[in-house]
MARLO-183996 format. One record per residue (C-alpha): x, y, z; residue in three letters. Coordinates in steps of 0.001 Angstrom, whole numbers, padded with zeros to 6 digits, always signed. Last residue first. Layout:
<atoms>
XYZALA
...
</atoms>
This chain:
<atoms>
-000786+005323-010584GLN
+000936+002191-009178VAL
+004696+002730-009435ASN
+005227+005263-006779ASP
+002025+007441-006033GLY
+000726+010225-008224GLU
-002079+012108-006396GLY
-005753+011917-006144GLU
-006498+014395-008895LEU
-008463+012298-011179HIS
-011509+014675-011020LEU
-013973+011822-010932CYS
-011805+009999-008305LYS
-012130+013209-006177LEU
-015874+013135-006547LEU
-016158+009628-005483SER
-014078+010630-002411ILE
-016766+013312-001477ASP
-014622+015558+000676PRO
-015115+015757+004444GLU
-016444+018959+005840TRP
-014900+021661+007985PRO
-012410+022582+005076SER
-008998+023520+005871HIS
-007366+020466+004574THR
-009939+019957+001866PHE
-008998+023257+000296LEU
-005299+022939+000726LYS
-005272+019549-000706ARG
-007438+020798-003752ARG
-004931+023742-004348PHE
-001977+021486-004271THR
-003553+018915-006790ARG
-004484+021826-009007LEU
-001041+023166-008922ARG
+000680+019830-009484PRO
-001764+019407-012462LEU
-000997+022685-014222ILE
+002855+023029-014379GLU
+004501+019644-014608ILE
+001702+017481-016114GLU
+000214+020202-018175SER
+003638+021218-019705PHE
+004494+017676-020355VAL
+001264+017363-022260GLY
+001833+020474-024299ALA
+005282+019210-025139ASP
+004108+015878-026364SER
+004350+012257-025286GLY
+003096+012558-021609ALA
+004643+010395-018928GLY
+005771+012600-016193VAL
+005434+011617-012552SER
+005608+014507-010136VAL
+007870+015006-007188ARG
+007337+016498-003684ASN
+010167+017557-001449LEU
+009070+017048+002150HIS
+012279+016875+004054TRP
+014089+019725+002307CYS
+011335+022179+003242ASP
+008371+023483+001155THR
+007710+027038+002215ARG
+008855+028456-001207LEU
+006298+026186-002876SER
+006878+022703-004106ASN
+003957+021586-006364SER
+002026+018452-005846GLN
+002171+014817-007454GLY
+002286+012999-004460GLU
+005749+011632-004829ALA
+007768+012154-001619LEU
+011316+013209-001224PHE
+013749+013294+001611ALA
+016749+015725+002181ALA
+020056+016061+004014GLU
+020625+012623+005614TYR
+022983+012400+008523GLY
+021594+009423+010405SER
+019983+011547+012992GLN
+017961+013269+010259GLN
+016991+010103+008703LEU
+015943+008608+012077HIS
+013973+011765+012972VAL
+012219+011514+009810LEU
+011165+007957+010216LEU
+010037+008467+013639GLU
+007786+011425+012472SER
+006203+009188+009878SER
+006757+009236+006139PHE
+004413+006441+005073ASP
+001249+008792+005076ALA
+003057+011232+002965ALA
+002814+008960+000263SER
+005733+008247-002314GLY
+005185+004637-003125TYR
+008762+004101-001610PRO
+009847+007183+000350VAL
+012825+008614-001304SER
+016006+009436+000852PHE
+018950+011688+000315SER
+022582+011691+001435ARG
+024103+008676+000053VAL
+027899+009303+000066LYS
+029945+007895-002704ARG
+032021+004766-003361GLY
+029408+003301-005567SER
+029583-000167-004222ILE
+030210+000508-000437ALA
+027888+003452-000448GLU
+025072+001457-001997LEU
+025512-001420+000340VAL
+025704+000931+003498MET
+022678+002958+002633ARG
+020425-000112+001856ASN
+021595-001559+005361GLN
+020722+001727+007029ASP
+017176+001870+005490ILE
+015605-001660+005421GLU
+017426-003614+007933LYS
+018221-000554+010307ALA
+014952+000848+010100PHE
+013416-002357+011385GLU
+013813-001330+015179GLU
+011489+001540+014467ARG
+008702-000676+013247MET
+008212-000740+009342LEU
+004610-001065+007995SER
+004445+002676+007358ARG
+007509+002547+005255CYS
+006084+000529+002482ILE
+009000-001709+001490VAL
+011078-001291-001714HIS
+013543-004164-000631THR
+016509-002145+000695TYR
+014915+001234+001103THR
+014962+003835-001566HIS
+018348+005562-000853ASN
+019969+007995-003057GLY
+022662+007914-005867ILE
+023747+010993-007396GLU
+023898+011129-011233PHE
+026331+013234-013156ASN
+026711+010658-015953PHE
+030237+009957-014905SER
+029041+009352-011546ALA
+026554+006668-012660PHE
+029378+004192-013645GLU
+029797+002623-010239ARG
+025976+001703-010153LEU
+026436+000070-013274HIS
+029372-002157-012015GLN
+027020-003385-009324SER
+024712-004633-011818SER
+021344-002721-012437LEU
+018007-004356-012718TYR
+015574-006125-014966LEU
+017586-008870-016392GLY
+014537-011150-016762ALA
+016600-014450-016690GLU
+018510-013458-013749LEU
+015503-012698-011833ALA
+013724-015835-012977LEU
+016708-017918-011853SER
+016855-016164-008442SER
+013199-016580-007947GLN
+012607-020065-008819ASP
+008935-019823-009350ILE
+006689-022731-008443ARG
+003724-020223-008721SER
+002200-021389-005154LEU
+005724-021803-003777GLN
+006688-018253-004880LEU
+003571-016644-003687LEU
+004095-018462-000335VAL
+007602-016964+000140SER
+006282-013339-000908GLN
+003345-013482+001487PHE
+005572-014689+004234THR
+008280-011925+003637ALA
+005191-009331+003626ARG
+004116-010883+006848ASP
+007455-010136+008396SER
+007565-006582+007210LEU
+004063-006037+008520SER
+001029-005857+006155THR
-001608-003038+006003ARG
-000017-001090+003416PRO
+000733-004215+001235LEU
-003037-005123+000995PHE
-005223-002193+000282ARG
-003260+000308-002239ALA
-000607-002154-003501PHE
-002768-005036-003893VAL
-005696-003104-004821GLU
-003911-001701-007985LYS
-003491-005310-009266LEU
-007197-005697-009143SER
-009945-007414-007178ARG
-008147-007772-003690VAL
-008744-009771-000599GLU
-010297-012971-001537ALA
-012545-014327+001202SER
-011231-015532+004511GLY
-008227-017720+005582GLY
-005727-016911+007986GLY
-004555-013421+006876ARG
-001221-014728+005363VAL
-002367-017705+003708SER
-005432-015778+002468ARG
-003010-013318+000782ILE
-001301-016012-000906ALA
-004580-017397-002257ALA
-005425-014007-003267ASN
-002406-013578-005318ILE
-002967-016751-007052MET
-006514-015951-007909ASP
-005283-012721-009399LEU
-003946-014262-012585GLY
-001373-016666-013499PHE
+001005-014881-015910VAL
+000152-011210-015678ASN
-000920-011422-012102VAL
+002205-013413-011134VAL
+004460-011224-013076TYR
+003046-008018-011529CYS
+003363-009609-008002ILE
+006915-010405-008838LEU
+007742-006863-010222ASN
+006326-005252-007045ASP
+008133-007641-004725LEU
+011512-006778-006230ALA
+012941-009772-007958LEU
+016221-011490-006748GLN
+019857-011495-007468ARG
+019619-009549-010655ASN
+022939-007781-010058ASP
+021375-005257-007753LEU
+017744-006114-006647CYS
+018437-005919-002827ALA
+020076-002586-003292ALA
+016929-000632-003787ASN
+017945+002559-005666ILE
+016982+006368-005715PHE
+018534+008013-008723PHE
+018986+011771-008802LEU
+019810+013552-011952ALA
+021948+015866-014000PRO
+020576+017161-017276VAL
+023165+018224-020078GLY
+020937+017146-022794PHE
+023362+014231-024138GLN
+024151+013482-020290ARG
+020478+012867-019732CYS
+020131+010768-022843LEU
+023216+008649-021875PRO
+021658+008176-018293ALA
+018046+007224-019485ALA
+018710+004508-021862VAL
+021227+001838-020729GLU
+021765+003096-017029ARG
+018132+003875-016448ILE
+016891+000907-018254SER
+018626-001168-015839VAL
+015854-000774-013441TYR
+016688-000129-009754ALA
+013876+001763-008135ASP
+013297+005478-008370ASP
+014433+008067-010919PHE
+014990+011844-010457THR
+015039+014898-012513VAL
+015409+018250-010461LEU
+013775+021335-012268VAL
+014634+025070-011679PRO
+012466+027808-013230ARG
+015123+030488-013042PRO
+018383+029355-011238PRO
+018299+028625-007543LEU
+019400+031143-004947MET
+021902+030339-002412GLN
+020445+030763+001078GLY
+021156+027622+002987GLU
+017925+025804+001801PHE
+019058+026719-001904SER
+022394+024846-001144SER
+020398+021595-000959LEU
+018864+022124-004223VAL
+022095+023064-005965GLN
+023648+019849-004412GLN
+020664+017784-005666LEU
+021524+018932-009104SER
+019584+021417-011431VAL
+017966+021410-014691PRO
+016956+025041-015920THR
+013764+025047-017606TYR
+012205+025782-020992HIS
+014542+024328-023581GLU
+016441+021720-021507ALA
+013155+020543-019917LEU
+011358+020144-023310PHE
+014326+018194-024796ARG
+014486+015962-021599LEU
+010660+015333-021812VAL
+011027+014566-025737GLY
+013748+011991-024896GLU
+011462+010315-022395PHE
+008623+010126-024945SER
+010838+008466-027556LYS
+012448+006139-025117ARG
+008958+005073-024014SER
+007788+005560-020442ILE
+007096+002806-017938THR
+005820+003368-014444GLY
+002226+002281-014631GLY
+002575-000964-012677LEU
+000198-002821-015117GLY
+002674-004392-017170ARG
+006090-004336-015437THR
+007081-007855-014758PHE
+005091-009336-017791SER
+007006-006949-019952SER
+006390-003481-021053GLU
+007713-002284-024363THR
+009560+000910-025471ASP
+011265+001139-022317ALA
+012457+003907-019604VAL
+011452+002597-016305ASN
+010850+004645-013053HIS
+010606+008338-013724PHE
+010025+011367-011381LEU
+009852+015072-011636ILE
+010771+017816-009283CYS
+010053+021471-010209ARG
+011469+023861-007513LEU
+009574+026856-006817SER
+005821+027122-007807TYR
+003851+030187-006660ARG
+000307+029204-005777PRO
-002263+027835-008040GLY
-003971+027787-011309PHE
-003804+031295-012420LEU
+000116+030776-012263ARG
-000116+028426-015343ALA
-001186+031466-017323VAL
+002076+033029-016814ASN
+003718+029829-017810PHE
+001693+029867-021006PRO
+002855+033269-022291TYR
+000301+033376-025290PRO
-001778+030220-025187LEU
-000657+026870-026954HIS
+000471+025239-023627TRP
-003100+025979-022292LEU
-004314+023313-024600SER
-002590+020716-022410SER
-005303+021054-019773THR
-007895+018806-021512ALA
-005165+016198-022529LEU
-003650+016227-019002THR
-007080+015469-017552LEU
-007766+012661-019903THR
-004446+011061-019167ALA
-005054+011568-015368ARG
-008395+009857-015792GLY
-006713+006812-017664LYS
-004147+006483-014845HIS
-006905+006765-012289GLY
-008913+003975-013941PRO
-005933+001570-013839THR
-004199+000401-017086SER
-003529-003480-017033MET
</atoms>
């Protein structure tokens, strides 16, 4: 279930990828926007085929494409660790053309496929994990919704939505709208009710289905990541949209997740990734909570470039999924600059941008999972 935005992004990537074949392409890229400091890229699931649990989420890259990206990074960039990034904010210089590789969610494919390839190419990484999914005890809500849509259709999703909203007409017309319209407006308690009703309507035994699907990491996998030069980060306990969290709910979703991850891995968790990646979900209250809790960095996923002025609490990441060097170059170097330029243009403009125009440009950002 490919979304229009996903198709548009692919079209724009194809259109700008020809720049890779020009002389000195990295110099040419500077013509498209401000100076680019840390490149920060994001992956979710590395698999050659999508299942009913992931089809339509837009977060899967094939092993061949992923390996191609790593080869491209190793040849044209300098992969760095989180520690190097943090040290750069204290005055230590980053190496030329630095890139930080990150992963979100808790897919087992990162341990089975991505981590060995990262080690092969000498690429350290940062993996943001939802501990509720470890050992396949339950399904992440994203994967459950995806499964229900692919197996039963949207009508069942809308029936569950109506039970939460108290009746009325169908709320969503696509999988993307579930994440873009319904969930951001849903409290943590209503989200739990929605999930419970969805399981009842579909007659799914969640624990059995999760175990059968085997989508996620085991606790043992988590302990093994240190040997691959992977650092573990916090992605909330159940992959919740943070704008829906009350301050008193931070302990359940953020503090609990950190506690579980540190207890299993035996390593300190010092960075946080905002689920779905939007700055709209990163409130000042959440920022203060992270700072007071001893975190050292936070990451978004709006697909924009990081400049020398970007601080350690608003590091932006870019989803990469192209299958060619030219496409990867476009996704890392060109599109983030264009998005950043667009954001600055409209932020300082006295008029509101035409949303339909933005959608035609397909520069509306990346987002976590649904693109």
